C-alpha positions as CSV (number, residue, x, y, z in Angstrom):
1,M,65.2,62.5,-14.1
2,L,67.6,59.7,-14.4
3,R,65.7,57.8,-11.7
4,D,62.4,58.4,-13.6
5,F,63.9,57.2,-16.9
6,I,65.2,54.1,-15.3
7,M,61.8,53.3,-13.9
8,I,60.1,53.9,-17.2
9,R,62.7,51.7,-19.0
10,S,62.2,49.0,-16.3
11,S,58.4,49.0,-16.6
12,S,58.4,48.9,-20.4
13,S,60.8,45.9,-20.4
14,L,58.3,43.7,-18.4
15,P,56.8,40.9,-20.4
16,R,53.1,41.3,-21.4
17,T,50.6,38.7,-20.6
18,S,47.6,38.1,-22.7
19,R,44.3,36.5,-21.7
20,R,42.6,34.2,-24.3
21,A,38.7,33.9,-24.1
22,F,36.9,30.5,-24.3
23,T,36.2,29.5,-27.8
24,L,32.6,28.5,-28.8
25,V,33.7,24.8,-29.1
26,E,35.2,24.8,-25.6
27,L,32.1,26.4,-24.2
28,L,29.9,23.7,-25.9
29,V,32.1,21.0,-24.6
30,V,31.8,22.2,-21.1
31,I,28.1,22.5,-21.3
32,S,27.8,19.0,-22.8
33,I,29.8,17.6,-19.9
34,I,27.6,19.3,-17.3
35,A,24.5,18.0,-19.1
36,V,25.9,14.4,-19.0
37,L,26.6,14.8,-15.3
38,I,23.2,16.2,-14.5
39,G,21.6,13.4,-16.6
40,L,23.5,10.8,-14.6
41,L,22.7,12.5,-11.2
42,I,18.9,12.9,-11.6
43,P,18.1,9.2,-12.0
44,A,20.2,8.5,-8.9
45,V,18.4,11.3,-6.8
46,N,15.0,9.9,-8.0
47,A,16.1,6.3,-7.0
48,A,17.2,7.5,-3.7
49,R,13.9,9.4,-3.1
50,E,11.9,6.3,-4.3
51,S,13.9,4.1,-1.9
52,G,13.1,6.4,1.0
53,R,9.3,6.4,0.1
54,R,9.3,2.7,-0.2
55,T,11.0,2.3,3.2
56,K,8.4,4.7,4.8
57,C,5.6,2.7,3.0
58,T,7.0,-0.5,4.4
59,N,7.1,1.0,8.0
60,N,3.5,2.1,7.6
61,Q,2.3,-1.4,6.8
62,Y,4.4,-2.8,9.6
63,Q,2.7,-0.4,12.1
64,M,-0.7,-1.3,10.9
65,A,0.0,-5.0,10.8
66,M,1.2,-4.9,14.4
67,A,-1.9,-2.8,15.3
68,M,-4.2,-5.6,13.8
69,I,-2.2,-8.1,15.9
70,R,-2.6,-6.1,19.1
71,H,-6.5,-5.8,18.2
72,N,-6.5,-9.5,17.8
73,D,-4.7,-9.9,21.2
74,S,-7.3,-7.6,22.8
75,N,-10.5,-8.8,21.2
76,G,-9.7,-12.3,20.0
77,Y,-10.2,-11.7,16.3
78,V,-8.7,-9.9,13.3
79,P,-10.5,-6.6,12.4
80,G,-12.9,-7.1,9.5
81,W,-13.8,-5.2,6.4
82,R,-16.8,-4.2,8.3
83,N,-16.9,-3.8,12.1
84,A,-19.5,-2.7,14.8
85,M,-18.2,0.5,16.5
86,P,-19.9,1.7,19.6
87,T,-20.7,5.5,19.4
88,S,-22.8,8.0,21.2
89,S,-25.6,7.5,18.7
90,G,-25.5,3.7,18.9
91,P,-23.4,1.0,16.9
92,Q,-22.0,2.2,13.7
93,R,-20.5,0.3,10.8
94,A,-16.8,1.0,10.5
95,S,-14.0,-0.2,8.3
96,W,-10.8,-1.7,9.5
97,P,-8.8,1.6,9.6
98,I,-11.1,3.1,12.2
99,V,-11.0,0.1,14.6
100,I,-7.2,0.1,14.6
101,L,-6.8,3.8,15.4
102,P,-6.4,3.1,19.2
103,F,-3.5,0.8,18.3
104,I,-1.5,3.3,16.2
105,E,-1.5,6.0,18.9
106,Q,-4.6,7.7,17.3
107,N,-7.0,7.1,20.2
108,D,-7.9,10.8,20.4
109,V,-9.2,10.5,16.9
110,Y,-11.1,7.3,17.6
111,K,-12.7,8.9,20.7
112,A,-13.8,11.9,18.7
113,I,-15.5,9.7,16.2
114,A,-17.1,7.5,18.9
115,M,-18.5,10.7,20.8
116,N,-20.0,12.3,17.6
117,P,-19.4,10.3,14.4
118,A,-21.4,12.8,12.3
119,S,-19.3,15.9,13.2
120,A,-16.0,14.4,14.1
121,A,-13.0,15.7,12.2
122,A,-11.2,13.1,10.1
123,P,-7.6,14.2,9.6
124,L,-5.0,13.0,7.2
125,I,-3.0,10.3,9.1
126,E,0.5,9.7,7.6
127,T,0.5,6.0,8.6
128,F,-2.5,5.6,6.2
129,V,-0.7,7.0,3.2
130,C,2.0,5.9,0.9
131,S,4.4,8.7,-0.1
132,S,4.7,7.4,-3.7
133,A,1.0,7.6,-4.2
134,G,1.2,11.2,-5.5
135,I,-1.3,12.8,-3.1
136,D,1.1,15.3,-1.5
137,G,-0.6,18.5,-0.1
138,S,-4.0,16.9,0.7
139,N,-5.6,17.1,4.1
140,D,-8.3,14.7,3.3
141,P,-8.6,11.4,5.3
142,L,-7.0,9.3,2.5
143,L,-6.1,5.7,2.6
144,T,-3.8,4.0,0.1
145,Y,-3.7,0.6,1.8
146,S,-6.2,-2.3,1.7
147,G,-6.9,-5.5,3.6
148,N,-7.1,-9.1,2.5
149,C,-10.8,-9.7,2.2
150,G,-10.5,-12.8,-0.1
151,S,-13.9,-13.2,-1.8
152,A,-15.4,-10.8,0.8
153,S,-17.7,-13.6,2.0
154,N,-18.0,-15.1,5.5
155,A,-19.4,-18.1,4.0
156,R,-16.1,-18.6,2.1
157,R,-14.1,-17.6,5.1
158,A,-10.9,-19.5,4.1
159,D,-10.4,-17.1,1.1
160,G,-9.1,-14.2,3.1
161,V,-8.6,-12.9,6.6
162,M,-10.8,-9.8,6.8
163,L,-14.4,-10.7,7.2
164,D,-17.7,-9.1,8.2
165,T,-17.2,-9.2,12.0
166,M,-20.7,-7.8,12.6
167,I,-21.9,-11.3,12.0
168,T,-21.0,-13.0,15.2
169,S,-22.7,-16.4,15.1
170,G,-23.6,-19.3,13.0
171,T,-21.5,-21.0,10.2
172,V,-20.8,-17.6,8.6
173,S,-19.4,-15.9,11.8
174,G,-16.9,-13.1,11.0
175,R,-14.8,-13.8,14.0
176,L,-11.4,-15.1,12.6
177,G,-8.4,-15.1,14.9
178,M,-4.7,-15.3,14.4
179,D,-4.8,-18.7,16.0
180,D,-7.1,-20.0,13.2
181,I,-4.6,-18.7,10.6
182,S,-1.7,-20.3,12.5
183,S,-3.4,-23.6,12.6
184,G,-4.1,-23.4,8.8
185,D,-1.5,-22.4,6.4
186,G,0.2,-20.2,8.9
187,T,0.6,-16.5,9.5
188,V,4.0,-16.2,7.8
189,K,2.7,-17.0,4.3
190,T,-0.8,-15.5,4.5
191,L,-1.3,-11.9,3.3
192,L,-2.9,-9.3,5.6
193,L,-2.3,-5.9,3.9
194,S,-1.3,-4.4,0.7
195,E,-1.3,-1.1,-1.2
196,K,-4.1,-0.1,-3.5
197,S,-3.0,3.2,-5.0
198,G,-2.1,2.4,-8.5
199,R,-3.1,4.7,-11.5
200,A,-6.2,2.6,-12.1
201,A,-7.3,2.5,-8.4
202,T,-9.6,4.8,-6.6
203,I,-8.0,6.2,-3.4
204,A,-10.2,5.3,-0.4
205,L,-11.2,7.4,2.6
206,W,-10.6,5.8,5.9
207,N,-13.5,7.4,7.7
208,V,-16.2,6.3,5.3
209,P,-18.7,3.9,7.0
210,I,-19.2,0.7,5.0
211,E,-23.0,0.4,4.3
212,I,-24.6,-2.2,2.1
213,T,-28.3,-2.1,1.4
214,T,-29.0,-5.7,2.2
215,D,-27.1,-7.7,4.9
216,S,-26.2,-10.9,3.2
217,P,-26.3,-14.0,5.3
218,G,-22.8,-14.7,4.0
219,G,-21.5,-11.3,5.0
220,E,-20.3,-10.4,1.6
221,F,-20.0,-7.4,-0.8
222,D,-19.4,-7.0,-4.5
223,F,-16.1,-5.6,-5.3
224,E,-17.3,-4.2,-8.6
225,N,-20.6,-2.7,-7.8
226,L,-20.6,-1.6,-4.1
227,I,-19.9,2.1,-3.6
228,P,-17.9,3.0,-1.7
229,T,-15.9,-0.1,-2.1
230,P,-14.3,-1.1,1.3
231,P,-10.5,-0.7,1.4
232,C,-9.8,-4.4,0.5
233,F,-8.1,-6.6,-2.1
234,G,-9.0,-10.1,-2.9
235,I,-10.2,-12.7,-5.4
236,W,-9.2,-11.9,-8.9
237,R,-11.0,-13.7,-11.8
238,R,-8.7,-13.0,-14.8
239,P,-5.7,-15.3,-14.1
240,N,-4.4,-15.0,-17.6
241,A,-3.5,-11.3,-17.2
242,Q,-1.4,-9.4,-14.8
243,V,-2.3,-9.8,-11.1
244,I,-0.4,-7.0,-9.4
245,N,-0.7,-3.4,-10.9
246,D,-3.2,-4.5,-13.6
247,S,-3.9,-1.1,-15.1
248,T,-6.3,-2.4,-17.8
249,T,-9.2,0.1,-18.1
250,G,-12.3,-1.5,-16.3
251,A,-10.3,-4.5,-15.0
252,P,-10.9,-5.8,-11.6
253,G,-7.5,-4.5,-10.7
254,A,-9.1,-1.0,-10.4
255,S,-11.0,-2.1,-7.4
256,S,-10.1,-5.5,-6.0
257,Q,-6.4,-5.9,-6.7
258,P,-3.2,-4.8,-5.1
259,S,-1.6,-1.8,-6.9
260,S,1.0,0.9,-6.2
261,Q,3.1,3.5,-7.9
262,H,6.3,1.8,-6.7
263,P,8.3,0.5,-9.7
264,G,7.8,-3.2,-10.2
265,G,5.3,-4.3,-7.6
266,V,3.6,-3.5,-4.2
267,V,4.6,-3.4,-0.6
268,V,2.7,-6.0,1.5
269,A,2.4,-7.1,5.1
270,F,1.7,-10.7,6.3
271,C,-0.3,-11.8,9.3
272,D,2.7,-12.5,11.5
273,G,3.6,-8.8,11.1
274,H,6.6,-9.0,8.6
275,T,6.6,-7.1,5.4
276,G,7.6,-7.9,1.8
277,F,7.4,-6.8,-1.8
278,L,5.3,-8.6,-4.3
279,Q,6.6,-8.4,-7.9
280,D,4.2,-7.5,-10.8
281,G,5.1,-10.9,-12.4
282,I,3.6,-13.0,-9.5
283,S,1.5,-15.8,-10.8
284,A,-2.3,-16.1,-10.2
285,A,-1.7,-19.5,-8.4
286,V,0.8,-18.0,-5.8
287,Y,-1.4,-15.0,-5.3
288,A,-4.5,-17.2,-4.6
289,Q,-2.5,-19.3,-2.2
290,A,-1.1,-16.2,-0.4
291,L,-4.7,-14.8,0.0
292,S,-6.0,-18.0,1.6
293,W,-5.2,-19.0,5.2
294,N,-6.6,-22.5,4.7
295,H,-5.9,-23.8,1.2
296,L,-7.9,-27.0,1.9
297,K,-11.1,-25.1,2.2
298,S,-10.5,-22.1,-0.1
299,S,-12.9,-21.5,-2.9
300,A,-10.5,-19.3,-4.6
301,I,-7.9,-22.0,-5.0
302,S,-10.4,-24.7,-6.0
303,Q,-12.0,-22.5,-8.8
304,T,-11.1,-23.7,-12.3
305,N,-10.4,-20.2,-13.4
306,W,-7.4,-20.1,-11.2
307,G,-5.9,-22.9,-13.2
308,A,-4.5,-26.3,-12.2
309,A,-1.1,-24.9,-11.2
310,T,-2.0,-24.0,-7.5
311,K,1.1,-24.1,-5.6
312,F,1.3,-25.4,-1.9
313,P,3.3,-24.9,0.2
314,L,4.6,-21.5,-0.8
315,S,8.4,-20.9,-0.7
316,D,10.2,-17.7,0.3
317,T,11.0,-17.1,-3.4
318,D,7.5,-17.3,-4.5
319,L,6.6,-14.2,-2.5
320,Q,9.3,-12.1,-3.8
């Protein structure tokens, strides 16, 4: 009994500890701190994701630019906005993405189209799609990139680099090689590719044949009225407004201008294969100069609606 009594006395003499719950104010403070941290984290995560998407877009254009250079090395000319493609049913009119398929390790797709163009499957090719274009989950043969067609006229061939290569003779020939560009303004400062996937743009399909009802002697098409419009960008006739990412309803930017969903500009590739990023604020004069591979003969640069501030030569900072 004495032992039990001692144990009871000992246990009752131990100090008691009390636990105090969070007050409402403390809970609100903790929630506020967590919300602030999340608010700081989300923009950083989004910025990191966009950086990754832009890097992939840049790599896509590099791969396509190098494919066009290899096409030039093999055939002696840059792919055009329209090209003759031999198929089992005879020559077909093909846009530039089709003719570079063998040069981006898609030769099996190219052969399938050549064997039976009417029934060949046209898959989604990741190289042809920018991750920022907002078309995830699609299996359609989408194309978010475009080629420098200038004024889309072989007769004004100095305006751009992609012509109608189905016209092979005469003064309006569509055969334009990298050597021609090098002997003009140079491949380093002449645009080859850009994005065309902004909110006002219609996303193209790379497998759609380019048909025009009447073959013009100048080998040209109308950016605004031809449906489907070839995957091209070029001459812009509203120099007092925004050139890149012009989202004005009904503006030429919806069909003929570079656009993207990257913040602040578009990823581009030049004729020597290097890539860059054109800011939204680029001037019409610089844009016109970058389109042309021979400023001395470019109708785009000589037109009065481009203004008198045509800049030549371009500096590295002009194209940033």
